[in-house]
MDTraj code that builds the backbone (N, CA, C; nanometers):
import mdtraj as md
import numpy as np

residues = "MET THR LYS ILE TYR LEU ILE LEU LEU LEU SER LEU LEU VAL ARG GLU GLY PHE SER GLN SER ASP ASP LEU LEU LEU PHE LYS LYS GLY HIS ARG THR ILE THR THR TYR ALA LYS GLY SER LEU ILE THR PHE GLN LEU PRO GLY ARG GLN TRP VAL GLN GLY ARG LEU THR ARG ILE THR HIS ASP SER ILE TYR VAL SER GLU GLU ILE VAL TYR TYR ASN PHE GLY HIS ASN ASP THR LEU HIS TYR SER GLY PHE ASN TYR ALA PHE SER ASP ILE TYR ALA MET PRO LYS LYS GLY ILE GLN VAL ASP TYR MET ASN GLY SER PHE GLN ILE ASN LYS ASN ALA GLY HIS ILE HIS PHE TYR TRP ILE ARG GLY GLY TRP LEU PHE ARG THR GLY ALA ALA GLY TYR ALA THR LEU ASP VAL ILE ASN GLY LEU ILE ARG ASN ASP LEU SER PHE LYS LYS GLU ARG THR ALA LEU GLY ILE ALA ALA GLY VAL PHE LEU PHE GLY TYR ILE LEU LYS TRP THR TYR HIS ALA THR TYR ARG MET GLY LYS LYS TYR HIS PHE GLU SER MET SER LEU HIS".split()
xyz = np.array([
    [12.6472, 10.4635, 10.3325],
    [12.5040, 10.4527, 10.3372],
    [12.4362, 10.5871, 10.3120],
    [12.4966, 10.6942, 10.3615],
    [12.4366, 10.8264, 10.3411],
    [12.4407, 10.8670, 10.1933],
    [12.5406, 10.8190, 10.1190],
    [12.5468, 10.8487, 9.9761],
    [12.4270, 10.7870, 9.9030],
    [12.3906, 10.6658, 9.9427],
    [12.2760, 10.5982, 9.8786],
    [12.1474, 10.6755, 9.9076],
    [12.1301, 10.7177, 10.0339],
    [12.0109, 10.7964, 10.0689],
    [12.0082, 10.9300, 9.9937],
    [12.1235, 10.9891, 9.9817],
    [12.1327, 11.1174, 9.9096],
    [12.0981, 11.1000, 9.7616],
    [12.1489, 10.9929, 9.7001],
    [12.1181, 10.9653, 9.5594],
    [11.9694, 10.9351, 9.5420],
    [11.9121, 10.8552, 9.6329],
    [11.7684, 10.8247, 9.6265],
    [11.6841, 10.9511, 9.6430],
    [11.7214, 11.0361, 9.7369],
    [11.6491, 11.1603, 9.7591],
    [11.6571, 11.2509, 9.6368],
    [11.7763, 11.2628, 9.5801],
    [11.7944, 11.3465, 9.4613],
    [11.7151, 11.2932, 9.3428],
    [11.7175, 11.1618, 9.3198],
    [11.6416, 11.1045, 9.2078],
    [11.4912, 11.1198, 9.2296],
    [11.4457, 11.1103, 9.3555],
    [11.3042, 11.1297, 9.3861],
    [11.2622, 11.2744, 9.3592],
    [11.3465, 11.3702, 9.3959],
    [11.3162, 11.5112, 9.3704],
    [11.3132, 11.5421, 9.2205],
    [11.4065, 11.4868, 9.1463],
    [11.4098, 11.5075, 9.0005],
    [11.2860, 11.4464, 8.9367],
    [11.2519, 11.3248, 8.9783],
    [11.1325, 11.2576, 8.9236],
    [11.0065, 11.3376, 8.9561],
    [10.9969, 11.3856, 9.0780],
    [10.8804, 11.4638, 9.1208],
    [10.8724, 11.5961, 9.0425],
    [10.9866, 11.6564, 9.0173],
    [10.9893, 11.7810, 8.9401],
    [10.9411, 11.7609, 8.7984],
    [10.9783, 11.6505, 8.7345],
    [10.9337, 11.6233, 8.5985],
    [10.7872, 11.5815, 8.5941],
    [10.7386, 11.5145, 8.6982],
    [10.5986, 11.4714, 8.6969],
    [10.5046, 11.5893, 8.7171],
    [10.5516, 11.7011, 8.7725],
    [10.4695, 11.8203, 8.7900],
    [10.4534, 11.8982, 8.6604],
    [10.5340, 11.8690, 8.5610],
    [10.5327, 11.9463, 8.4381],
    [10.4471, 11.8792, 8.3315],
    [10.3553, 11.9553, 8.2731],
    [10.2734, 11.9063, 8.1635],
    [10.3370, 11.9521, 8.0318],
    [10.2869, 11.8978, 7.9220],
    [10.3503, 11.9240, 7.7940],
    [10.2778, 12.0272, 7.7075],
    [10.1459, 12.0362, 7.7196],
    [10.0688, 12.1246, 7.6328],
    [9.9775, 12.2154, 7.7143],
    [9.9594, 12.3365, 7.6634],
    [9.8648, 12.4310, 7.7197],
    [9.7574, 12.4537, 7.6147],
    [9.6318, 12.4286, 7.6521],
    [9.5203, 12.4427, 7.5597],
    [9.4389, 12.5650, 7.5987],
    [9.4212, 12.6579, 7.5044],
    [9.3319, 12.7712, 7.5252],
    [9.1990, 12.7328, 7.4629],
    [9.0934, 12.7281, 7.5449],
    [8.9674, 12.6708, 7.4998],
    [8.8500, 12.7663, 7.5154],
    [8.7552, 12.7497, 7.4256],
    [8.6235, 12.8122, 7.4373],
    [8.5261, 12.6974, 7.4622],
    [8.4816, 12.6866, 7.5860],
    [8.3994, 12.5719, 7.6229],
    [8.4796, 12.4444, 7.6096],
    [8.4349, 12.3529, 7.5232],
    [8.5065, 12.2276, 7.5014],
    [8.5929, 12.2310, 7.3752],
    [8.5856, 12.3414, 7.2995],
    [8.6588, 12.3519, 7.1720],
    [8.7931, 12.4221, 7.1942],
    [8.8998, 12.3631, 7.1429],
    [9.0333, 12.4212, 7.1544],
    [9.0524, 12.5284, 7.0485],
    [9.0923, 12.6492, 7.0935],
    [9.1199, 12.7603, 7.0012],
    [9.2665, 12.7578, 6.9586],
    [9.3562, 12.7462, 7.0575],
    [9.4999, 12.7463, 7.0318],
    [9.5683, 12.6477, 7.1244],
    [9.6728, 12.5846, 7.0749],
    [9.7534, 12.4931, 7.1544],
    [9.8949, 12.5489, 7.1639],
    [9.9490, 12.5501, 7.2838],
    [10.0851, 12.5982, 7.3081],
    [10.1683, 12.4849, 7.3653],
    [10.2940, 12.4784, 7.3257],
    [10.3889, 12.3823, 7.3808],
    [10.5051, 12.4595, 7.4433],
    [10.5909, 12.3881, 7.5128],
    [10.7098, 12.4504, 7.5695],
    [10.7903, 12.5133, 7.4565],
    [10.8267, 12.6394, 7.4720],
    [10.9000, 12.7120, 7.3691],
    [10.8112, 12.7972, 7.2791],
    [10.6783, 12.7804, 7.2895],
    [10.5859, 12.8594, 7.2073],
    [10.5814, 13.0041, 7.2572],
    [10.5575, 13.0945, 7.1646],
    [10.5385, 13.2357, 7.1987],
    [10.3932, 13.2538, 7.2425],
    [10.3741, 13.3149, 7.3589],
    [10.2394, 13.3389, 7.4109],
    [10.2260, 13.4852, 7.4497],
    [10.1078, 13.5395, 7.4271],
    [10.0765, 13.6774, 7.4632],
    [9.9468, 13.6752, 7.5416],
    [9.9450, 13.7447, 7.6558],
    [9.8238, 13.7513, 7.7371],
    [9.8229, 13.8810, 7.8167],
    [9.7067, 13.9095, 7.8751],
    [9.6884, 14.0322, 7.9503],
    [9.6600, 13.9991, 8.0963],
    [9.7198, 14.0755, 8.1869],
    [9.6992, 14.0582, 8.3304],
    [9.5798, 14.1428, 8.3757],
    [9.5296, 14.1217, 8.4982],
    [9.4124, 14.1980, 8.5448],
    [9.4313, 14.3494, 8.5432],
    [9.5529, 14.3993, 8.5588],
    [9.5788, 14.5432, 8.5531],
    [9.5903, 14.5962, 8.4119],
    [9.5501, 14.5165, 8.3120],
    [9.5526, 14.5479, 8.1686],
    [9.6947, 14.5568, 8.1127],
    [9.7915, 14.5016, 8.1845],
    [9.9300, 14.4976, 8.1367],
    [9.9471, 14.3734, 8.0496],
    [10.0063, 14.3925, 7.9312],
    [10.0297, 14.2807, 7.8401],
    [10.1618, 14.2141, 7.8720],
    [10.1673, 14.0833, 7.8562],
    [10.2886, 14.0041, 7.8742],
    [10.3072, 13.9219, 7.7475],
    [10.4310, 13.9176, 7.6986],
    [10.4629, 13.8366, 7.5811],
    [10.5946, 13.7668, 7.6056],
    [10.5988, 13.6380, 7.5750],
    [10.7228, 13.5638, 7.5955],
    [10.7107, 13.4189, 7.5530],
    [10.8162, 13.3442, 7.5804],
    [10.8229, 13.2018, 7.5467],
    [10.7889, 13.1186, 7.6694],
    [10.7100, 13.0147, 7.6484],
    [10.6770, 12.9237, 7.7577],
    [10.7988, 12.8382, 7.7915],
    [10.8386, 12.8403, 7.9156],
    [10.9511, 12.7577, 7.9582],
    [10.9054, 12.6341, 8.0341],
    [10.7835, 12.6414, 8.0930],
    [10.7305, 12.5264, 8.1671],
    [10.5793, 12.5410, 8.1785],
    [10.5098, 12.4295, 8.1712],
    [10.3638, 12.4273, 8.1838],
    [10.3294, 12.3274, 8.2936],
    [10.2544, 12.3702, 8.3944],
    [10.2072, 12.2799, 8.4981],
    [10.0552, 12.2713, 8.4898],
    [9.9938, 12.1973, 8.5802],
    [9.8490, 12.1766, 8.5736],
    [9.7681, 12.3031, 8.6018],
    [9.8298, 12.4061, 8.6651],
    [9.7544, 12.5267, 8.6961],
    [9.8308, 12.6564, 8.6728],
    [9.9485, 12.6484, 8.6128],
    [10.0262, 12.7705, 8.5891],
    [10.1242, 12.7519, 8.4736],
    [10.1799, 12.8660, 8.4308],
    [10.2802, 12.8649, 8.3242],
    [10.4008, 12.9461, 8.3699],
    [10.5157, 12.9103, 8.3158],
    [10.6400, 12.9829, 8.3397],
    [10.6806, 13.0450, 8.2072],
    [10.7092, 13.1752, 8.2111],
    [10.7333, 13.2504, 8.0879],
    [10.8664, 13.3219, 8.0951],
    [10.9417, 13.3154, 7.9861],
    [11.0605, 13.3983, 7.9670],
    [11.0152, 13.5136, 7.8779],
    [10.9937, 13.6314, 7.9408],
    [10.9413, 13.7454, 7.8660],
    [11.0411, 13.7895, 7.7596],
    [10.9874, 13.8284, 7.6460],
    [11.0686, 13.8593, 7.5286],
    [11.0299, 13.9963, 7.4741],
    [11.1270, 14.0869, 7.4691],
    [11.1040, 14.2209, 7.4146],
    [11.1896, 14.2362, 7.2902],
    [11.1264, 14.2692, 7.1786],
    [11.1972, 14.2871, 7.0515],
    [11.2026, 14.4361, 7.0208],
    [11.3243, 14.4872, 7.0052],
    [11.3451, 14.6266, 6.9648],
    [11.3791, 14.6273, 6.8165],
    [11.3080, 14.7076, 6.7411],
    [11.3343, 14.7187, 6.5984],
    [11.4278, 14.8371, 6.5755],
    [11.5495, 14.8067, 6.5343],
    [11.6482, 14.9097, 6.5035],
    [11.6743, 14.9090, 6.3543],
    [11.7375, 15.0083, 6.3074],
    [11.7624, 15.0268, 6.1641],
    [11.8227, 14.9020, 6.1011],
    [11.7400, 14.8234, 6.0356],
    [11.7874, 14.7086, 5.9608],
    [11.8027, 14.5789, 6.0386],
    [11.7934, 14.5825, 6.1721],
    [11.8042, 14.4580, 6.2484],
    [11.7202, 14.4675, 6.3756],
    [11.6957, 14.3520, 6.4378],
    [11.6152, 14.3453, 6.5594],
    [11.7020, 14.3025, 6.6769],
    [11.6789, 14.3619, 6.7922],
    [11.7437, 14.3209, 6.9160],
    [11.6372, 14.2618, 7.0071],
    [11.6663, 14.1459, 7.0631],
    [11.5699, 14.0780, 7.1491],
    [11.6271, 14.0639, 7.2896],
    [11.5486, 14.1054, 7.3888],
    [11.5857, 14.0901, 7.5296],
    [11.4966, 13.9844, 7.5924],
    [11.5555, 13.8988, 7.6766],
    [11.4803, 13.7939, 7.7459],
    [11.4907, 13.8168, 7.8956],
    [11.3764, 13.8079, 7.9638],
    [11.3701, 13.8171, 8.1089],
    [11.3042, 13.6894, 8.1602],
    [11.3801, 13.6054, 8.2283],
    [11.3309, 13.4734, 8.2695],
    [11.2758, 13.4745, 8.4112],
    [11.2072, 13.3648, 8.4446],
    [11.1652, 13.3414, 8.5819],
    [11.0279, 13.3929, 8.6185],
    [10.9424, 13.4215, 8.5229],
    [10.8086, 13.4705, 8.5547],
    [10.7103, 13.3539, 8.5586],
    [10.6320, 13.3483, 8.6648],
    [10.5345, 13.2420, 8.6849],
    [10.3964, 13.3051, 8.6943],
    [10.3012, 13.2529, 8.6171],
    [10.1648, 13.3045, 8.6191],
    [10.0679, 13.1884, 8.6353],
    [9.9829, 13.1977, 8.7365],
    [9.8752, 13.0997, 8.7512],
    [9.7709, 13.1280, 8.6439],
    [9.6947, 13.0267, 8.6057],
    [9.5885, 13.0474, 8.5064],
    [9.4917, 13.1555, 8.5532],
    [9.4680, 13.1638, 8.6839],
    [9.3759, 13.2639, 8.7389],
    [9.4334, 13.4055, 8.7311],
    [9.5655, 13.4193, 8.7100],
    [9.6287, 13.5508, 8.6959],
    [9.6062, 13.6114, 8.5581],
    [9.5662, 13.5312, 8.4616],
    [9.5537, 13.5773, 8.3237],
    [9.4126, 13.6314, 8.3023],
    [9.4039, 13.7579, 8.2629],
    [9.2757, 13.8261, 8.2466],
    [9.2174, 13.8052, 8.1076],
    [9.3013, 13.8150, 8.0034],
    [9.2492, 13.8061, 7.8659],
    [9.3587, 13.7589, 7.7709],
    [9.3132, 13.7083, 7.6561],
    [9.4001, 13.6671, 7.5459],
    [9.3620, 13.7501, 7.4232],
    [9.4604, 13.7850, 7.3380],
    [9.4252, 13.8614, 7.2176],
    [9.3502, 13.7762, 7.1170],
    [9.2559, 13.8379, 7.0464],
    [9.1834, 13.7651, 6.9426],
    [9.2765, 13.7392, 6.8249],
    [9.2391, 13.6443, 6.7424],
    [9.3199, 13.6095, 6.6255],
    [9.3349, 13.7326, 6.5366],
    [9.4573, 13.7590, 6.4923],
    [9.4845, 13.8732, 6.4072],
    [9.5264, 13.9973, 6.4820],
    [9.5105, 13.9994, 6.6133],
    [9.5510, 14.1151, 6.6939],
    [9.6983, 14.0975, 6.7282],
    [9.7774, 14.1980, 6.6960],
    [9.9214, 14.1913, 6.7205],
    [9.9571, 14.2804, 6.8389],
    [10.0283, 14.2239, 6.9344],
    [10.0752, 14.2974, 7.0510],
    [10.2253, 14.3139, 7.0364],
    [10.2722, 14.4399, 7.0394],
    [10.4141, 14.4704, 7.0233],
    [10.4616, 14.5581, 7.1385],
    [10.5933, 14.5594, 7.1576],
    [10.6543, 14.6455, 7.2582],
    [10.6721, 14.7841, 7.1965],
    [10.5921, 14.8800, 7.2432],
    [10.5965, 15.0171, 7.1907],
    [10.5869, 15.1150, 7.3069],
    [10.6657, 15.2199, 7.3017],
    [10.6609, 15.3276, 7.4016],
    [10.6758, 15.2765, 7.5453],
    [10.7624, 15.1798, 7.5657],
    [10.7942, 15.1324, 7.6990],
    [10.7048, 15.0245, 7.7563],
    [10.6083, 14.9744, 7.6788],
    [10.5230, 14.8666, 7.7281],
    [10.4637, 14.7904, 7.6102],
    [10.4118, 14.6713, 7.6403],
    [10.3424, 14.5948, 7.5377],
    [10.2022, 14.6533, 7.5204],
    [10.1578, 14.6667, 7.3958],
    [10.0240, 14.7145, 7.3670],
    [9.9807, 14.6668, 7.2295],
    [9.8510, 14.6759, 7.2050],
    [9.7983, 14.6345, 7.0757],
    [9.8509, 14.7303, 6.9699],
    [9.9095, 14.6739, 6.8654],
    [9.9625, 14.7544, 6.7554],
    [9.8493, 14.7794, 6.6559],
    [9.7886, 14.8968, 6.6644],
    [9.6753, 14.9301, 6.5790],
    [9.7184, 14.9635, 6.4371],
    [9.8486, 14.9763, 6.4143],
    [9.8994, 15.0074, 6.2811],
    [9.9389, 14.8825, 6.2033],
    [9.9307, 14.7662, 6.2664],
    [9.9672, 14.6429, 6.1977],
    [9.8665, 14.6164, 6.0867],
    [9.9128, 14.5717, 5.9726],
    [9.8287, 14.5541, 5.8565],
    [9.7309, 14.4392, 5.8645],
    [9.7485, 14.3488, 5.9586],
    [9.6629, 14.2310, 5.9655],
    [9.5692, 14.2355, 6.0863],
    [9.5263, 14.3549, 6.1250],
    [9.4380, 14.3694, 6.2402],
    [9.2929, 14.3382, 6.2027],
    [9.2648, 14.3112, 6.0770],
    [9.1321, 14.2728, 6.0307],
    [9.0275, 14.3803, 6.0604],
    [9.0407, 14.4942, 5.9970],
    [8.9430, 14.6021, 6.0036],
    [8.9224, 14.6558, 6.1445],
    [9.0292, 14.6657, 6.2242],
    [9.0190, 14.7187, 6.3600],
    [8.9571, 14.8583, 6.3604],
    [8.9948, 14.9401, 6.2645],
    [8.9460, 15.0790, 6.2594],
    [8.7955, 15.0835, 6.2339],
    [8.7431, 14.9870, 6.1599],
    [8.5996, 14.9826, 6.1349],
    [8.5278, 14.9150, 6.2520],
    [8.5770, 14.7997, 6.2941],
    [8.5123, 14.7258, 6.4029],
    [8.5109, 14.8035, 6.5336],
    [8.6166, 14.8803, 6.5583],
    [8.6241, 14.9610, 6.6804],
    [8.5492, 15.0922, 6.6686],
    [8.4939, 15.1235, 6.5524],
    [8.4124, 15.2438, 6.5338],
    [8.4899, 15.3715, 6.5122],
    [8.6228, 15.3645, 6.5104],
    [8.7041, 15.4861, 6.4962],
    [8.6725, 15.5574, 6.3651],
    [8.6620, 15.4841, 6.2574],
    [8.6365, 15.5436, 6.1262],
    [8.5031, 15.6183, 6.1243],
    [8.3995, 15.5618, 6.1828],
    [8.2681, 15.6269, 6.1859],
    [8.2686, 15.7512, 6.2740],
    [8.3317, 15.7439, 6.3904],
    [8.3368, 15.8591, 6.4817],
    [8.4149, 15.9734, 6.4196],
    [8.5293, 15.9417, 6.3597],
    [8.6122, 16.0458, 6.2981],
    [8.5433, 16.1066, 6.1774],
    [8.4839, 16.0226, 6.0942],
    [8.4125, 16.0732, 5.9765],
    [8.2958, 16.1618, 6.0146],
    [8.2186, 16.1222, 6.1155],
    [8.1038, 16.2018, 6.1584],
    [8.1472, 16.3341, 6.2188],
    [8.2524, 16.3314, 6.3009],
    [8.3019, 16.4565, 6.3598],
    [8.3552, 16.5497, 6.2505],
    [8.4262, 16.4936, 6.1530],
    [8.4773, 16.5759, 6.0421],
    [8.3646, 16.6334, 5.9589],
    [8.2610, 16.5545, 5.9320],
    [8.1472, 16.6012, 5.8523],
    [8.0731, 16.7130, 5.9256],
    [8.0489, 16.6967, 6.0551],
    [7.9800, 16.7997, 6.1329],
    [8.0631, 16.9267, 6.1397],
    [8.1937, 16.9148, 6.1597],
    [8.2821, 17.0319, 6.1649],
    [8.2820, 17.1043, 6.0310],
    [8.2910, 17.0311, 5.9219],
    [8.2887, 17.0915, 5.7883],
    [8.1562, 17.1615, 5.7617],
    [8.0474, 17.1026, 5.8060],
    [7.9165, 17.1634, 5.7859],
    [7.9045, 17.2949, 5.8637],
    [7.9539, 17.2976, 5.9868],
    [7.9499, 17.4207, 6.0669],
    [8.0416, 17.5261, 6.0062],
    [8.1603, 17.4886, 5.9625],
    [8.2537, 17.5847, 5.9016],
    [8.1945, 17.6424, 5.7735],
    [8.1313, 17.5592, 5.6910],
    [8.0666, 17.6097, 5.5691],
    [7.9547, 17.7070, 5.6037],
    [7.8798, 17.6796, 5.7090],
    [7.7745, 17.7718, 5.7524],
    [7.8306, 17.9043, 5.7980],
    [7.9461, 17.9008, 5.8668],
    [8.0104, 18.0263, 5.9103],
    [8.0644, 18.1047, 5.7904],
    [8.1208, 18.0347, 5.6937],
    [8.1742, 18.1013, 5.5738],
    [8.0615, 18.1674, 5.4963],
    [7.9465, 18.1001, 5.4845],
    [7.8318, 18.1562, 5.4123],
    [7.7559, 18.2576, 5.4962],
    [7.7970, 18.2723, 5.6212],
    [7.7308, 18.3603, 5.7155],
    [7.5834, 18.3213, 5.7305],
    [7.5599, 18.1943, 5.7295],
    [7.4242, 18.1401, 5.7389],
    [7.4279, 18.0169, 5.8291],
    [7.4484, 18.0403, 5.9582],
    [7.4593, 17.9296, 6.0530],
    [7.3246, 17.9080, 6.1215],
    [7.2292, 17.8679, 6.0456],
    [7.0967, 17.8390, 6.0967],
    [7.0876, 17.6890, 6.1222],
    [7.0681, 17.6521, 6.2469],
    [7.0630, 17.5095, 6.2795],
    [6.9360, 17.4432, 6.2294],
    [6.8369, 17.5225, 6.1953],
    [6.7158, 17.4646, 6.1367],
    [6.7469, 17.4072, 5.9993],
    [6.8280, 17.4789, 5.9217],
    [6.8660, 17.4301, 5.7885],
    [6.9663, 17.3145, 5.7993],
    [7.0512, 17.3214, 5.8997],
    [7.1589, 17.2232, 5.9141],
    [7.1160, 17.1018, 5.9961],
    [6.9934, 17.0986, 6.0410],
    [6.9469, 16.9931, 6.1308],
    [6.9652, 16.8535, 6.0702],
    [6.9317, 16.8368, 5.9446],
    [6.9426, 16.7048, 5.8822],
    [7.0880, 16.6596, 5.8752],
    [7.1765, 16.7482, 5.8292],
    [7.3180, 16.7112, 5.8165],
    [7.3789, 16.6805, 5.9527],
    [7.3500, 16.7637, 6.0530],
    [7.4058, 16.7398, 6.1865],
    [7.3408, 16.6171, 6.2518],
    [7.2145, 16.5917, 6.2210],
    [7.1483, 16.4719, 6.2731],
    [7.2107, 16.3445, 6.2175],
    [7.2395, 16.3463, 6.0873],
    [7.3062, 16.2309, 6.0260],
    [7.4449, 16.2114, 6.0871],
    [7.5176, 16.3221, 6.1038],
    [7.6510, 16.3137, 6.1639],
    [7.6431, 16.2592, 6.3065],
    [7.5433, 16.3053, 6.3831],
    [7.5272, 16.2564, 6.5206],
    [7.4922, 16.1070, 6.5219],
    [7.4067, 16.0653, 6.4267],
    [7.3714, 15.9230, 6.4188],
    [7.4901, 15.8354, 6.3840],
    [7.5714, 15.8801, 6.2884],
    [7.6902, 15.8026, 6.2499],
    [7.7910, 15.7994, 6.3646],
    [7.8057, 15.9123, 6.4357],
    [7.8964, 15.9176, 6.5505],
    [7.8480, 15.8219, 6.6593],
    [7.7181, 15.8202, 6.6860],
    [7.6617, 15.7293, 6.7852],
    [7.6845, 15.5832, 6.7460],
    [7.6670, 15.5525, 6.6165],
    [7.6924, 15.4177, 6.5671],
    [7.8387, 15.3793, 6.5912],
    [7.9311, 15.4714, 6.5627],
    [8.0735, 15.4461, 6.5875],
    [8.1035, 15.4272, 6.7345],
    [8.0353, 15.5014, 6.8197],
    [8.0565, 15.4875, 6.9631],
    [8.0040, 15.3519, 7.0127],
    [7.8897, 15.3089, 6.9591],
    [7.8348, 15.1770, 6.9961],
    [7.9308, 15.0661, 6.9529],
    [7.9895, 15.0811, 6.8331],
    [8.0888, 14.9826, 6.7888],
    [8.2080, 14.9790, 6.8837],
    [8.2544, 15.0956, 6.9256],
    [8.3683, 15.1020, 7.0181],
    [8.3324, 15.0351, 7.1503],
    [8.2122, 15.0563, 7.1952],
    [8.1677, 15.0037, 7.3236],
    [8.1504, 14.8521, 7.3186],
    [8.1077, 14.7980, 7.2047],
    [8.0797, 14.6538, 7.1956],
    [8.1963, 14.5716, 7.1425],
    [8.2916, 14.6330, 7.0725],
    [8.4023, 14.5568, 7.0142],
    [8.5136, 14.5383, 7.1170],
    [8.5609, 14.4172, 7.1290],
    [8.6728, 14.3860, 7.2169],
    [8.7777, 14.3112, 7.1374],
    [8.9020, 14.3519, 7.1512],
    [9.0117, 14.2886, 7.0788],
    [9.0664, 14.1678, 7.1525],
    [9.0023, 14.1319, 7.2643],
    [9.0517, 14.0219, 7.3468],
    [8.9390, 13.9248, 7.3806],
    [8.9814, 13.8037, 7.4189],
    [8.8914, 13.7056, 7.4780],
    [8.9111, 13.7141, 7.6285],
    [8.8071, 13.7475, 7.7020],
    [8.8203, 13.7594, 7.8467],
    [8.8055, 13.6217, 7.9103],
    [8.8996, 13.5896, 7.9969],
    [8.9019, 13.4594, 8.0622],
    [8.7875, 13.4506, 8.1630],
    [8.7337, 13.3321, 8.1777],
    [8.6233, 13.3104, 8.2708],
    [8.5574, 13.1773, 8.2421],
    [8.4234, 13.1765, 8.2480],
    [8.3508, 13.0522, 8.2238],
    [8.3585, 13.0099, 8.0774],
    [8.3537, 13.1081, 7.9887],
    [8.3514, 13.0768, 7.8456],
    [8.4908, 13.0405, 7.7929],
    [8.5915, 13.1202, 7.8255],
    [8.7295, 13.0984, 7.7797],
    [8.8154, 13.0589, 7.8985],
    [8.8960, 12.9567, 7.8817],
    [8.9792, 12.9083, 7.9901],
    [9.0998, 12.8301, 7.9352],
    [9.1930, 12.8012, 8.0278],
    [9.3104, 12.7208, 7.9939],
    [9.2964, 12.5810, 8.0542],
    [9.3523, 12.4851, 7.9846],
    [9.3691, 12.3503, 8.0370],
    [9.5091, 12.3042, 8.0003],
    [9.5714, 12.2307, 8.0896],
    [9.7018, 12.1722, 8.0563],
    [9.6805, 12.0242, 8.0271],
    [9.7664, 11.9736, 7.9412],
    [9.7549, 11.8326, 7.8998],
    [9.8934, 11.7692, 7.8997],
    [9.9019, 11.6546, 7.9622],
    [10.0293, 11.5842, 7.9671],
    [10.0348, 11.4817, 7.8552],
    [10.1513, 11.4697, 7.7943],
    [10.1680, 11.3731, 7.6870],
    [10.2329, 11.2429, 7.7347],
    [10.2683, 11.2346, 7.8649],
    [10.3263, 11.1087, 7.9106],
    [10.2223, 11.0234, 7.9755],
])
top = md.Topology()
chain = top.add_chain()
for i, resn in enumerate(residues, 1):
    res = top.add_residue(resn, chain, resSeq=i)
    for name in ("N", "CA", "C"):
        top.add_atom(name, md.element.get_by_symbol(name[0]), res)
traj = md.Trajectory(xyz[None], top)
């Protein structure tokens, strides 16, 4: 008789374990789905401490995900991949998701946005780096030319330095307003969906 109870208990636990698991993870903006993830999909997200996590989904529940973190090392001519299993993240633990076209890679001991990736979609312009660097270079060149000519009068150089300051300010505003991530909250959120 105890064998029957044991079998019933075990089958109930297995059934309960499968009923807790959903099949799809939907990343949404309001009511519109941006990306759909299934078990085995590669997912990248950022935690509240600004630490990036990248890995394969091993399980999706109604309020959390289980991830097998995946680190790819690029060695001469081949790639080595390390997997670290057993990580569980509640939807509320996820701070941000990368925008489309933003690539997160394992570099210098941690995951970070790869600003050298060719498909970042004008990151250098959108983030204002190009404008800030160009303005600083132009202002430096103008001051050096004034020193070489022994004519460093800021009254004469006012227009050139003013333009450089304006372009630098524009680049700084771009840096301040551009975000490479979607921040989770009221606008962006996760939903799980069961297919059974």
